N, CA, C and O atoms as CSV, one atom per row, in Angstrom:
chain,resi,resn,atom,element,x,y,z
A,1,MET,N,N,16.664,13.819,-34.537
A,1,MET,CA,C,17.450,13.559,-33.306
A,1,MET,C,C,16.475,13.159,-32.345
A,1,MET,O,O,15.485,13.881,-32.472
A,2,ASN,N,N,16.321,12.256,-31.372
A,2,ASN,CA,C,15.720,12.058,-29.963
A,2,ASN,C,C,15.977,12.868,-28.837
A,2,ASN,O,O,17.121,12.926,-28.387
A,3,THR,N,N,15.063,13.491,-28.335
A,3,THR,CA,C,15.868,14.228,-27.269
A,3,THR,C,C,15.005,13.904,-26.074
A,3,THR,O,O,14.610,14.755,-25.276
A,4,LYS,N,N,14.736,12.597,-26.006
A,4,LYS,CA,C,13.500,12.091,-24.636
A,4,LYS,C,C,15.037,11.366,-23.672
A,4,LYS,O,O,15.929,10.536,-23.848
A,5,ARG,N,N,14.629,12.199,-22.776
A,5,ARG,CA,C,15.350,11.344,-21.804
A,5,ARG,C,C,14.803,10.092,-20.935
A,5,ARG,O,O,13.687,10.003,-20.424
A,6,ARG,N,N,15.917,9.093,-20.887
A,6,ARG,CA,C,15.628,7.783,-20.567
A,6,ARG,C,C,16.294,7.452,-19.247
A,6,ARG,O,O,17.470,7.797,-19.138
A,7,PRO,N,N,15.697,6.815,-18.195
A,7,PRO,CA,C,16.269,6.289,-17.042
A,7,PRO,C,C,17.573,5.106,-17.300
A,7,PRO,O,O,17.656,4.293,-18.220
A,8,THR,N,N,18.231,5.260,-16.512
A,8,THR,CA,C,19.238,4.134,-16.583
A,8,THR,C,C,18.787,2.795,-15.961
A,8,THR,O,O,17.685,2.611,-15.444
A,9,VAL,N,N,19.878,1.790,-16.086
A,9,VAL,CA,C,19.240,0.690,-15.162
A,9,VAL,C,C,20.392,0.721,-14.200
A,9,VAL,O,O,21.579,0.853,-14.499
A,10,GLY,N,N,19.679,0.526,-12.548
A,10,GLY,CA,C,20.953,0.043,-12.092
A,10,GLY,C,C,20.775,-1.528,-11.369
A,10,GLY,O,O,19.705,-2.112,-11.539
A,11,VAL,N,N,21.726,-2.091,-10.667
A,11,VAL,CA,C,21.600,-3.569,-10.624
A,11,VAL,C,C,22.387,-3.599,-9.216
A,11,VAL,O,O,23.226,-2.816,-8.769
A,12,ALA,N,N,21.828,-4.770,-8.675
A,12,ALA,CA,C,22.610,-5.070,-7.014
A,12,ALA,C,C,22.326,-6.487,-6.982
A,12,ALA,O,O,21.426,-6.969,-7.670
A,13,VAL,N,N,23.074,-7.191,-6.194
A,13,VAL,CA,C,23.202,-8.456,-5.651
A,13,VAL,C,C,23.148,-8.504,-4.345
A,13,VAL,O,O,24.105,-8.096,-3.687
A,14,VAL,N,N,21.878,-9.073,-3.669
A,14,VAL,CA,C,21.802,-8.888,-2.736
A,14,VAL,C,C,22.397,-10.188,-1.581
A,14,VAL,O,O,21.900,-11.314,-1.606
A,15,VAL,N,N,23.204,-9.909,-0.882
A,15,VAL,CA,C,24.178,-11.056,-0.209
A,15,VAL,C,C,23.615,-11.204,1.355
A,15,VAL,O,O,23.510,-10.208,2.071
A,16,ARG,N,N,23.310,-12.369,1.756
A,16,ARG,CA,C,22.884,-12.511,2.976
A,16,ARG,C,C,23.692,-13.239,4.084
A,16,ARG,O,O,24.494,-13.874,3.398
A,17,ASP,N,N,23.874,-13.432,4.926
A,17,ASP,CA,C,24.678,-13.966,5.801
A,17,ASP,C,C,23.745,-15.288,6.681
A,17,ASP,O,O,22.571,-15.077,6.985
A,18,ALA,N,N,24.312,-16.397,6.966
A,18,ALA,CA,C,23.525,-17.251,7.767
A,18,ALA,C,C,22.445,-17.231,8.737
A,18,ALA,O,O,21.772,-18.182,9.135
A,19,ALA,N,N,22.334,-15.131,9.285
A,19,ALA,CA,C,21.682,-14.823,9.873
A,19,ALA,C,C,20.606,-14.763,9.260
A,19,ALA,O,O,19.537,-15.306,9.538
A,20,GLY,N,N,20.912,-13.994,8.279
A,20,GLY,CA,C,19.663,-12.988,7.767
A,20,GLY,C,C,20.376,-12.070,7.464
A,20,GLY,O,O,20.015,-11.624,6.375
A,21,ARG,N,N,21.311,-11.489,7.914
A,21,ARG,CA,C,21.795,-10.136,7.541
A,21,ARG,C,C,22.233,-10.100,6.464
A,21,ARG,O,O,22.757,-11.014,5.827
A,22,VAL,N,N,21.975,-8.570,6.047
A,22,VAL,CA,C,22.549,-7.882,4.630
A,22,VAL,C,C,23.797,-7.822,4.305
A,22,VAL,O,O,24.482,-8.239,5.238
A,23,LEU,N,N,24.276,-7.569,3.611
A,23,LEU,CA,C,25.790,-6.859,3.170
A,23,LEU,C,C,25.215,-5.489,2.544
A,23,LEU,O,O,24.388,-5.342,1.645
A,24,LEU,N,N,26.030,-4.381,3.427
A,24,LEU,CA,C,25.862,-2.996,3.078
A,24,LEU,C,C,27.003,-2.490,2.688
A,24,LEU,O,O,27.979,-3.011,3.227
A,25,GLY,N,N,27.272,-1.444,1.751
A,25,GLY,CA,C,28.765,-0.612,1.609
A,25,GLY,C,C,28.142,0.778,2.107
A,25,GLY,O,O,27.051,1.303,1.882
A,26,LYS,N,N,29.485,1.259,3.032
A,26,LYS,CA,C,29.622,2.591,3.319
A,26,LYS,C,C,30.460,3.321,2.074
A,26,LYS,O,O,31.647,3.348,1.749
A,27,ARG,N,N,29.386,3.824,1.613
A,27,ARG,CA,C,29.622,5.267,0.426
A,27,ARG,C,C,30.688,6.218,0.702
A,27,ARG,O,O,30.620,7.005,1.646
A,28,ALA,N,N,31.953,6.145,-0.333
A,28,ALA,CA,C,33.160,6.803,-0.013
A,28,ALA,C,C,33.129,7.855,-0.825
A,28,ALA,O,O,33.897,8.791,-0.602
A,29,VAL,N,N,32.303,7.889,-1.832
A,29,VAL,CA,C,32.412,9.038,-2.647
A,29,VAL,C,C,30.689,9.276,-3.374
A,29,VAL,O,O,29.803,8.422,-3.332
A,30,GLY,N,N,30.584,10.515,-3.942
A,30,GLY,CA,C,29.433,10.751,-5.130
A,30,GLY,C,C,28.228,10.749,-3.990
A,30,GLY,O,O,28.450,10.543,-2.797
A,31,ARG,N,N,27.046,10.985,-4.491
A,31,ARG,CA,C,25.817,10.790,-3.652
A,31,ARG,C,C,25.498,9.826,-2.321
A,31,ARG,O,O,25.290,8.612,-2.336
A,32,GLY,N,N,25.517,10.600,-1.326
A,32,GLY,CA,C,25.220,9.478,-0.232
A,32,GLY,C,C,26.738,9.159,0.250
A,32,GLY,O,O,27.066,8.069,0.718
A,33,ALA,N,N,27.592,10.225,0.078
A,33,ALA,CA,C,28.529,9.402,0.856
A,33,ALA,C,C,28.344,9.378,2.329
A,33,ALA,O,O,27.443,10.102,2.754
A,34,GLY,N,N,29.154,8.553,3.354
A,34,GLY,CA,C,29.430,8.207,4.505
A,34,GLY,C,C,27.960,7.739,4.450
A,34,GLY,O,O,27.575,7.805,5.617
A,35,GLN,N,N,26.901,7.278,3.638
A,35,GLN,CA,C,25.916,6.360,4.669
A,35,GLN,C,C,26.092,5.012,3.596
A,35,GLN,O,O,27.053,4.689,2.897
A,36,TRP,N,N,25.243,4.611,3.711
A,36,TRP,CA,C,25.495,2.959,3.249
A,36,TRP,C,C,23.949,2.438,2.287
A,36,TRP,O,O,22.768,2.763,2.405
A,37,CYS,N,N,24.700,1.466,1.310
A,37,CYS,CA,C,23.817,1.057,0.561
A,37,CYS,C,C,23.981,-0.292,0.220
A,37,CYS,O,O,24.899,-0.939,0.723
A,38,ILE,N,N,23.142,-0.827,-0.634
A,38,ILE,CA,C,22.889,-2.210,-1.287
A,38,ILE,C,C,24.031,-2.016,-2.488
A,38,ILE,O,O,23.746,-1.350,-3.483
A,39,PRO,N,N,25.511,-2.718,-2.315
A,39,PRO,CA,C,26.130,-2.550,-3.345
A,39,PRO,C,C,25.414,-3.005,-4.367
A,39,PRO,O,O,24.812,-4.078,-4.374
A,40,CYS,N,N,25.478,-1.829,-5.678
A,40,CYS,CA,C,25.250,-1.380,-6.797
A,40,CYS,C,C,26.255,-0.971,-7.801
A,40,CYS,O,O,27.481,-0.865,-7.771
A,41,GLY,N,N,25.653,-0.842,-8.397
A,41,GLY,CA,C,25.759,-0.208,-9.688
A,41,GLY,C,C,24.750,-0.495,-11.163
A,41,GLY,O,O,23.665,-1.075,-11.145
A,42,SER,N,N,25.485,0.120,-12.494
A,42,SER,CA,C,24.794,0.420,-13.454
A,42,SER,C,C,25.485,-0.162,-14.735
A,42,SER,O,O,26.660,-0.136,-15.098
A,43,LEU,N,N,24.072,-0.827,-15.433
A,43,LEU,CA,C,24.101,-1.728,-16.404
A,43,LEU,C,C,24.674,-1.133,-17.529
A,43,LEU,O,O,24.139,-0.114,-17.965
A,44,GLU,N,N,25.906,-1.693,-18.209
A,44,GLU,CA,C,26.356,-0.897,-19.532
A,44,GLU,C,C,25.653,-1.596,-20.738
A,44,GLU,O,O,25.101,-2.696,-20.777
A,45,TRP,N,N,25.817,-0.700,-21.665
A,45,TRP,CA,C,25.388,-0.931,-23.088
A,45,TRP,C,C,25.971,-2.480,-23.339
A,45,TRP,O,O,27.179,-2.711,-23.388
A,46,GLY,N,N,24.908,-3.542,-23.495
A,46,GLY,CA,C,25.279,-4.502,-24.257
A,46,GLY,C,C,25.124,-5.888,-22.878
A,46,GLY,O,O,24.799,-7.053,-23.104
A,47,GLU,N,N,25.337,-5.517,-22.024
A,47,GLU,CA,C,25.428,-5.921,-20.542
A,47,GLU,C,C,24.721,-7.061,-20.028
A,47,GLU,O,O,24.420,-6.682,-18.896
A,48,ASP,N,N,24.376,-7.958,-20.134
A,48,ASP,CA,C,22.990,-8.728,-19.519
A,48,ASP,C,C,22.708,-8.443,-18.201
A,48,ASP,O,O,23.689,-7.956,-17.639
A,49,VAL,N,N,21.963,-8.534,-17.657
A,49,VAL,CA,C,21.398,-7.315,-16.083
A,49,VAL,C,C,22.558,-8.415,-15.056
A,49,VAL,O,O,23.572,-8.110,-14.428
A,50,ARG,N,N,21.946,-9.598,-15.223
A,50,ARG,CA,C,22.401,-10.701,-13.935
A,50,ARG,C,C,23.687,-10.520,-14.078
A,50,ARG,O,O,24.357,-10.303,-13.069
A,51,ALA,N,N,24.123,-10.555,-14.986
A,51,ALA,CA,C,26.523,-10.073,-15.436
A,51,ALA,C,C,26.795,-9.017,-14.815
A,51,ALA,O,O,27.808,-8.883,-14.129
A,52,ALA,N,N,25.851,-8.075,-14.998
A,52,ALA,CA,C,26.134,-6.620,-14.501
A,52,ALA,C,C,26.130,-6.665,-13.215
A,52,ALA,O,O,27.129,-6.237,-12.635
A,53,ALA,N,N,24.742,-7.319,-12.253
A,53,ALA,CA,C,24.934,-7.258,-10.763
A,53,ALA,C,C,25.871,-7.877,-10.289
A,53,ALA,O,O,26.312,-7.313,-9.287
A,54,GLU,N,N,26.700,-9.350,-10.710
A,54,GLU,CA,C,27.394,-9.444,-10.205
A,54,GLU,C,C,28.642,-8.873,-10.565
A,54,GLU,O,O,29.369,-8.940,-9.574
A,55,ARG,N,N,29.102,-8.458,-11.309
A,55,ARG,CA,C,29.996,-7.829,-11.723
A,55,ARG,C,C,30.217,-6.481,-10.608
A,55,ARG,O,O,31.339,-6.116,-10.257
A,56,GLU,N,N,29.429,-6.080,-10.316
A,56,GLU,CA,C,29.387,-4.514,-9.631
A,56,GLU,C,C,29.676,-5.355,-8.079
A,56,GLU,O,O,30.222,-4.713,-7.181
A,57,LEU,N,N,29.332,-6.604,-7.876
A,57,LEU,CA,C,29.114,-6.878,-5.958
A,57,LEU,C,C,30.711,-7.063,-6.355
A,57,LEU,O,O,31.398,-6.055,-6.190
A,58,LEU,N,N,31.271,-8.064,-6.782
A,58,LEU,CA,C,32.474,-8.003,-7.169
A,58,LEU,C,C,33.626,-7.096,-7.354
A,58,LEU,O,O,34.684,-7.360,-6.784
A,59,GLU,N,N,33.525,-6.171,-8.016
A,59,GLU,CA,C,34.498,-4.889,-8.195
A,59,GLU,C,C,34.164,-3.850,-7.258
A,59,GLU,O,O,34.833,-2.824,-7.130
A,60,GLU,N,N,33.010,-4.152,-6.530
A,60,GLU,CA,C,32.790,-2.960,-4.945
A,60,GLU,C,C,33.346,-3.940,-3.616
A,60,GLU,O,O,33.990,-3.280,-2.801
A,61,THR,N,N,33.243,-4.940,-3.387
A,61,THR,CA,C,33.133,-5.882,-2.567
A,61,THR,C,C,34.579,-7.313,-2.803
A,61,THR,O,O,35.044,-8.097,-1.976
A,62,GLY,N,N,34.732,-7.216,-3.515
A,62,GLY,CA,C,35.366,-8.842,-3.472
A,62,GLY,C,C,34.782,-9.890,-3.478
A,62,GLY,O,O,35.497,-10.891,-3.524
A,63,VAL,N,N,33.481,-10.058,-3.440
A,63,VAL,CA,C,32.335,-10.964,-3.044
A,63,VAL,C,C,32.175,-11.146,-4.752
A,63,VAL,O,O,32.162,-10.408,-5.737
A,64,ARG,N,N,32.049,-12.775,-4.415
A,64,ARG,CA,C,31.631,-13.502,-5.804
A,64,ARG,C,C,29.644,-13.993,-5.118
A,64,ARG,O,O,29.141,-14.348,-4.052
A,65,ALA,N,N,29.257,-13.756,-6.269
A,65,ALA,CA,C,28.374,-14.519,-5.888
A,65,ALA,C,C,27.106,-14.404,-7.764
A,65,ALA,O,O,27.187,-13.542,-8.638
A,66,ARG,N,N,26.236,-15.493,-7.715
A,66,ARG,CA,C,25.516,-15.451,-9.057
A,66,ARG,C,C,23.980,-14.562,-8.556
A,66,ARG,O,O,23.792,-14.482,-7.342
A,67,ALA,N,N,23.225,-14.101,-9.236
A,67,ALA,CA,C,22.542,-13.149,-9.440
A,67,ALA,C,C,21.267,-14.073,-9.798
A,67,ALA,O,O,20.931,-14.465,-10.915
A,68,GLY,N,N,20.589,-14.338,-8.437
A,68,GLY,CA,C,19.363,-15.490,-8.413
A,68,GLY,C,C,17.964,-14.591,-9.221
A,68,GLY,O,O,17.845,-13.945,-10.262
A,69,GLU,N,N,17.180,-14.930,-8.239
A,69,GLU,CA,C,15.867,-14.536,-8.490
A,69,GLU,C,C,15.461,-13.029,-7.874
A,69,GLU,O,O,15.899,-12.587,-6.812
A,70,VAL,N,N,14.661,-12.433,-8.645
A,70,VAL,CA,C,14.683,-11.008,-8.593
A,70,VAL,C,C,13.974,-11.082,-6.852
A,70,VAL,O,O,13.227,-11.823,-6.213
A,71,VAL,N,N,14.560,-10.131,-6.692
A,71,VAL,CA,C,13.804,-9.778,-4.710
A,71,VAL,C,C,12.892,-8.556,-5.016
A,71,VAL,O,O,11.688,-8.621,-4.769
A,72,ALA,N,N,13.491,-7.375,-5.583
A,72,ALA,CA,C,12.842,-6.207,-5.768
A,72,ALA,C,C,13.104,-5.763,-7.234
A,72,ALA,O,O,14.104,-6.147,-7.841
A,73,VAL,N,N,12.033,-4.819,-7.863
A,73,VAL,CA,C,12.439,-4.122,-8.709
A,73,VAL,C,C,11.963,-2.361,-8.428
A,73,VAL,O,O,10.755,-2.431,-8.205
A,74,HIS,N,N,12.294,-1.197,-8.365
A,74,HIS,CA,C,11.609,-0.055,-8.043
A,74,HIS,C,C,12.349,0.834,-8.825
A,74,HIS,O,O,13.531,0.866,-9.168
A,75,SER,N,N,11.126,1.738,-9.081
A,75,SER,CA,C,11.968,3.427,-9.505
A,75,SER,C,C,12.487,3.967,-8.702
A,75,SER,O,O,12.133,3.957,-7.523
A,76,ASN,N,N,13.530,4.615,-9.200
A,76,ASN,CA,C,14.597,5.394,-8.215
A,76,ASN,C,C,14.535,7.138,-8.406
A,76,ASN,O,O,15.196,7.690,-9.286
A,77,PHE,N,N,14.003,7.597,-7.835
A,77,PHE,CA,C,13.590,9.074,-7.784
A,77,PHE,C,C,14.228,10.014,-7.425
A,77,PHE,O,O,14.019,11.119,-7.924
A,78,HIS,N,N,15.433,9.767,-6.199
A,78,HIS,CA,C,16.437,10.235,-5.673
A,78,HIS,C,C,16.818,11.595,-6.112
A,78,HIS,O,O,16.709,12.752,-5.704
A,79,ASP,N,N,17.534,10.666,-7.574
A,79,ASP,CA,C,18.258,12.270,-8.010
A,79,ASP,C,C,17.447,12.463,-9.489
A,79,ASP,O,O,17.471,11.786,-10.517
A,80,PRO,N,N,16.812,13.544,-9.166
A,80,PRO,CA,C,15.932,13.940,-10.609
A,80,PRO,C,C,16.716,14.038,-11.825
A,80,PRO,O,O,16.114,13.824,-12.877
A,81,GLU,N,N,17.591,14.240,-11.858
A,81,GLU,CA,C,18.941,14.429,-13.333
A,81,GLU,C,C,19.163,13.337,-13.515
A,81,GLU,O,O,19.734,13.156,-14.590
A,82,ARG,N,N,18.891,12.058,-12.686
A,82,ARG,CA,C,19.501,10.787,-13.105
A,82,ARG,C,C,18.771,9.433,-12.404
A,82,ARG,O,O,19.050,8.688,-11.465
A,83,LEU,N,N,17.791,9.526,-13.292
A,83,LEU,CA,C,16.767,8.629,-12.795
A,83,LEU,C,C,17.165,7.158,-13.509
A,83,LEU,O,O,17.709,6.944,-14.593
A,84,THR,N,N,16.573,6.023,-12.252
A,84,THR,CA,C,17.122,5.206,-12.824
A,84,THR,C,C,15.634,3.712,-12.428
A,84,THR,O,O,14.661,3.933,-11.707
A,85,VAL,N,N,15.856,2.622,-12.994
A,85,VAL,CA,C,14.975,1.535,-12.529
A,85,VAL,C,C,16.263,0.945,-11.433
A,85,VAL,O,O,17.458,1.051,-11.707
A,86,GLY,N,N,15.973,0.606,-10.746
A,86,GLY,CA,C,16.775,-0.983,-9.982
A,86,GLY,C,C,15.838,-2.039,-9.636
A,86,GLY,O,O,14.652,-2.101,-9.313
A,87,ILE,N,N,17.079,-3.079,-9.874
A,87,ILE,CA,C,16.901,-4.467,-9.785
A,87,ILE,C,C,17.604,-4.791,-8.871
A,87,ILE,O,O,18.632,-4.154,-8.638
A,88,TRP,N,N,17.139,-6.134,-7.930
A,88,TRP,CA,C,17.823,-6.388,-6.934
A,88,TRP,C,C,17.699,-7.822,-7.026
A,88,TRP,O,O,16.547,-8.179,-7.271
A,89,PHE,N,N,18.659,-8.877,-6.884
A,89,PHE,CA,C,18.289,-10.083,-7.078
A,89,PHE,C,C,19.332,-10.772,-5.940
A,89,PHE,O,O,20.443,-10.454,-5.515
A,90,ALA,N,N,18.672,-11.551,-5.749
A,90,ALA,CA,C,19.379,-12.883,-4.478
A,90,ALA,C,C,20.743,-13.052,-4.561
A,90,ALA,O,O,21.202,-12.873,-5.690
A,91,GLY,N,N,21.313,-13.266,-3.928
A,91,GLY,CA,C,22.417,-13.839,-3.963
A,91,GLY,C,C,23.077,-15.351,-3.672
A,91,GLY,O,O,23.073,-16.046,-2.656
A,92,GLU,N,N,23.345,-15.448,-4.301
A,92,GLU,CA,C,23.254,-17.277,-4.682
A,92,GLU,C,C,24.682,-17.701,-5.302
A,92,GLU,O,O,25.297,-17.335,-6.303
A,93,ASP,N,N,25.015,-18.881,-3.994
A,93,ASP,CA,C,26.960,-19.272,-4.134
A,93,ASP,C,C,27.105,-18.483,-4.268
A,93,ASP,O,O,26.961,-18.111,-5.433
A,94,VAL,N,N,27.555,-17.386,-3.162
A,94,VAL,CA,C,28.307,-16.740,-2.299
A,94,VAL,C,C,29.905,-17.274,-2.100
A,94,VAL,O,O,30.223,-18.377,-1.655
A,95,SER,N,N,30.782,-16.252,-2.525
A,95,SER,CA,C,31.633,-16.599,-1.507
A,95,SER,C,C,32.705,-15.488,-2.003
A,95,SER,O,O,32.565,-14.626,-2.871
A,96,GLY,N,N,33.897,-15.802,-1.121
A,96,GLY,CA,C,34.731,-14.398,-0.648
A,96,GLY,C,C,34.586,-14.040,0.547
A,96,GLY,O,O,33.680,-14.492,1.246
A,97,GLU,N,N,35.638,-12.988,1.056
A,97,GLU,CA,C,35.432,-11.923,2.247
A,97,GLU,C,C,35.242,-10.310,1.581
A,97,GLU,O,O,35.924,-9.636,0.809
A,98,PRO,N,N,34.225,-10.135,2.152
A,98,PRO,CA,C,33.735,-8.667,1.694
A,98,PRO,C,C,34.919,-8.035,2.129
A,98,PRO,O,O,35.583,-8.543,3.032
A,99,ALA,N,N,35.331,-6.737,1.458
A,99,ALA,CA,C,35.970,-5.990,1.857
A,99,ALA,C,C,36.185,-5.067,0.543
A,99,ALA,O,O,36.467,-5.554,-0.552
A,100,PRO,N,N,35.957,-3.149,0.861
A,100,PRO,CA,C,35.974,-2.525,-0.067
A,100,PRO,C,C,37.280,-2.615,-1.333
A,100,PRO,O,O,38.461,-2.880,-1.111
A,101,ALA,N,N,36.935,-2.447,-2.069
A,101,ALA,CA,C,37.621,-3.141,-3.230
A,101,ALA,C,C,38.107,-2.027,-4.262
A,101,ALA,O,O,39.271,-1.634,-4.181
A,102,ASP,N,N,37.299,-1.536,-5.176
A,102,ASP,CA,C,37.543,-0.348,-5.704
A,102,ASP,C,C,37.428,1.277,-5.593
A,102,ASP,O,O,37.070,2.046,-6.485
A,103,GLY,N,N,37.807,1.580,-4.324
A,103,GLY,CA,C,37.046,2.682,-3.736
A,103,GLY,C,C,36.102,3.347,-3.821
A,103,GLY,O,O,36.294,4.536,-3.569
A,104,GLU,N,N,34.728,2.943,-4.189
A,104,GLU,CA,C,33.426,3.499,-3.674
A,104,GLU,C,C,32.747,2.908,-2.643
A,104,GLU,O,O,31.533,3.062,-2.510
A,105,LEU,N,N,33.583,2.074,-1.708
A,105,LEU,CA,C,33.007,1.651,-0.472
A,105,LEU,C,C,34.071,1.955,0.297
A,105,LEU,O,O,35.099,1.873,-0.376
A,106,SER,N,N,34.368,2.418,1.936
A,106,SER,CA,C,34.761,2.486,2.873
A,106,SER,C,C,34.612,1.666,3.244
A,106,SER,O,O,35.548,0.874,3.142
A,107,GLU,N,N,33.499,1.248,3.877
A,107,GLU,CA,C,33.848,-0.404,4.615
A,107,GLU,C,C,32.476,-0.771,3.967
A,107,GLU,O,O,31.767,0.040,3.370
A,108,VAL,N,N,32.226,-1.919,4.132
A,108,VAL,CA,C,31.150,-3.248,3.862
A,108,VAL,C,C,31.057,-4.312,5.684
A,108,VAL,O,O,31.889,-4.602,6.544
A,109,ALA,N,N,30.063,-4.479,5.556
A,109,ALA,CA,C,29.588,-4.944,6.854
A,109,ALA,C,C,28.161,-5.790,6.841
A,109,ALA,O,O,27.669,-5.570,5.734
A,110,TYR,N,N,27.365,-6.586,7.532
A,110,TYR,CA,C,26.545,-7.322,7.378
A,110,TYR,C,C,24.854,-6.258,8.669
A,110,TYR,O,O,24.656,-5.502,9.620
A,111,PHE,N,N,24.476,-6.738,8.048
A,111,PHE,CA,C,23.037,-5.400,8.984
A,111,PHE,C,C,22.012,-6.568,9.010
A,111,PHE,O,O,21.876,-7.346,8.065
A,112,ASP,N,N,21.298,-6.631,10.172
A,112,ASP,CA,C,20.185,-6.474,10.196
A,112,ASP,C,C,19.097,-5.961,9.456
A,112,ASP,O,O,18.866,-4.773,9.685
A,113,PRO,N,N,18.185,-6.652,8.434
A,113,PRO,CA,C,17.767,-5.833,7.386
A,113,PRO,C,C,16.324,-4.640,8.065
A,113,PRO,O,O,15.789,-3.676,7.518
A,114,ALA,N,N,16.080,-5.294,9.488
A,114,ALA,CA,C,15.355,-4.510,10.088
A,114,ALA,C,C,15.987,-3.289,10.819
A,114,ALA,O,O,15.540,-2.155,10.990
A,115,GLU,N,N,16.907,-3.739,11.117
A,115,GLU,CA,C,17.759,-2.268,12.172
A,115,GLU,C,C,18.996,-1.773,11.080
A,115,GLU,O,O,20.157,-1.977,11.431
A,116,PRO,N,N,18.703,-1.050,9.613
A,116,PRO,CA,C,20.143,-0.604,8.838
A,116,PRO,C,C,20.687,0.651,9.457
A,116,PRO,O,O,20.223,1.252,10.426
A,117,PRO,N,N,21.835,0.975,8.680
A,117,PRO,CA,C,22.577,2.017,9.469
A,117,PRO,C,C,21.796,3.248,8.685
A,117,PRO,O,O,20.916,2.683,8.037
A,118,PRO,N,N,21.719,4.621,8.457
A,118,PRO,CA,C,21.309,4.917,7.991
A,118,PRO,C,C,21.766,5.306,6.313
A,118,PRO,O,O,22.876,5.788,6.087
A,119,LEU,N,N,20.846,5.054,5.281
A,119,LEU,CA,C,21.138,4.850,4.255
A,119,LEU,C,C,21.020,5.604,3.181
A,119,LEU,O,O,19.936,6.187,3.197
A,120,ALA,N,N,21.765,5.890,2.103
A,120,ALA,CA,C,22.126,6.826,0.939
A,120,ALA,C,C,20.629,6.527,-0.138
A,120,ALA,O,O,20.352,7.279,-1.072
A,121,PHE,N,N,19.957,5.529,0.163
A,121,PHE,CA,C,18.920,5.549,-1.128
A,121,PHE,C,C,17.477,4.888,-0.617
A,121,PHE,O,O,17.218,3.781,-0.145
A,122,PRO,N,N,16.787,5.860,-0.868
A,122,PRO,CA,C,15.390,5.175,-0.408
A,122,PRO,C,C,14.998,4.246,-0.915
A,122,PRO,O,O,13.947,3.887,-0.385
A,123,THR,N,N,15.376,3.482,-1.898
A,123,THR,CA,C,14.667,2.620,-2.568
A,123,THR,C,C,15.475,1.162,-1.928
A,123,THR,O,O,14.955,0.050,-2.015
A,124,ASP,N,N,16.621,1.373,-1.383
A,124,ASP,CA,C,17.340,0.155,-0.285
A,124,ASP,C,C,16.619,-0.157,0.938
A,124,ASP,O,O,16.578,-1.232,1.535
A,125,ALA,N,N,15.839,1.374,1.329
A,125,ALA,CA,C,15.044,1.059,2.555
A,125,ALA,C,C,13.998,0.419,2.371
A,125,ALA,O,O,13.677,-0.218,3.375
A,126,LEU,N,N,12.988,0.253,1.099
A,126,LEU,CA,C,12.310,-0.371,0.934
A,126,LEU,C,C,12.032,-2.047,0.938
A,126,LEU,O,O,11.178,-2.878,1.247
A,127,VAL,N,N,13.727,-1.887,0.221
A,127,VAL,CA,C,14.296,-3.614,-0.002
A,127,VAL,C,C,14.673,-4.510,1.144
A,127,VAL,O,O,14.632,-5.711,1.411
A,128,LEU,N,N,15.158,-3.092,1.847
A,128,LEU,CA,C,15.644,-4.206,3.284
A,128,LEU,C,C,14.213,-3.966,4.277
A,128,LEU,O,O,14.124,-4.742,5.228
A,129,GLU,N,N,13.402,-3.220,4.154
A,129,GLU,CA,C,12.302,-3.413,4.821
A,129,GLU,C,C,11.249,-5.003,4.540
A,129,GLU,O,O,10.633,-5.722,5.327
A,130,GLN,N,N,11.505,-5.057,2.616
A,130,GLN,CA,C,10.649,-6.113,2.553
A,130,GLN,C,C,11.559,-7.396,2.965
A,130,GLN,O,O,10.880,-8.256,3.526
A,131,LEU,N,N,12.855,-7.714,2.831
A,131,LEU,CA,C,13.463,-8.645,3.852
A,131,LEU,C,C,13.095,-8.502,5.247
A,131,LEU,O,O,12.349,-9.312,5.797
A,132,ALA,N,N,13.436,-7.816,5.650
A,132,ALA,CA,C,12.632,-7.760,7.006
A,132,ALA,C,C,11.297,-8.679,7.418
A,132,ALA,O,O,11.126,-9.501,8.318
A,133,GLY,N,N,10.597,-8.272,6.567
A,133,GLY,CA,C,9.483,-8.575,6.673
A,133,GLY,C,C,9.104,-10.088,6.409
A,133,GLY,O,O,7.994,-10.579,6.615
A,134,GLU,N,N,10.125,-10.686,5.958
A,134,GLU,CA,C,9.746,-12.047,5.121
A,134,GLU,C,C,10.311,-12.724,6.406
A,134,GLU,O,O,9.718,-13.606,7.028
A,135,ARG,N,N,11.781,-12.096,6.796
A,135,ARG,CA,C,12.069,-13.121,8.130
A,135,ARG,C,C,11.521,-13.384,9.504
A,135,ARG,O,O,11.686,-14.184,10.425
A,136,SER,N,N,10.597,-12.058,9.130
A,136,SER,CA,C,9.736,-11.828,10.503
A,136,SER,C,C,8.430,-12.663,10.712
A,136,SER,O,O,7.943,-13.108,11.752
A,137,GLY,N,N,7.848,-12.769,8.929
A,137,GLY,CA,C,6.703,-13.585,8.480
A,137,GLY,C,C,6.689,-14.906,8.527
A,137,GLY,O,O,5.701,-15.528,8.136
């Protein structure tokens, strides 16, 4: 029996509005409840990473978007019992009005990536810093 522990894959689509603000969700349950994150979830067995990111965005926010180019990839060490590798994709062909859809988020809103609200995950802060730098540079 293989007893090696391996990280899971987390996926997210980064949705931006015309002003360059990023869609974030306030976590209603679990780790970081009451704090904000880029809507995200886990890759399921046999699922394509882009399809998973698109599914998670739709399930959590009611927004449809195509997962475009990779924005960032980071190792997530914030929960030592559940290590993950996160992949953030650029949202393309975005449609729908953002609203909490499946109970995982209590609010959704757009924020300037340079001035985010309190974040649930340190790697989301890295992604937002990168996006803020792209806007100002």
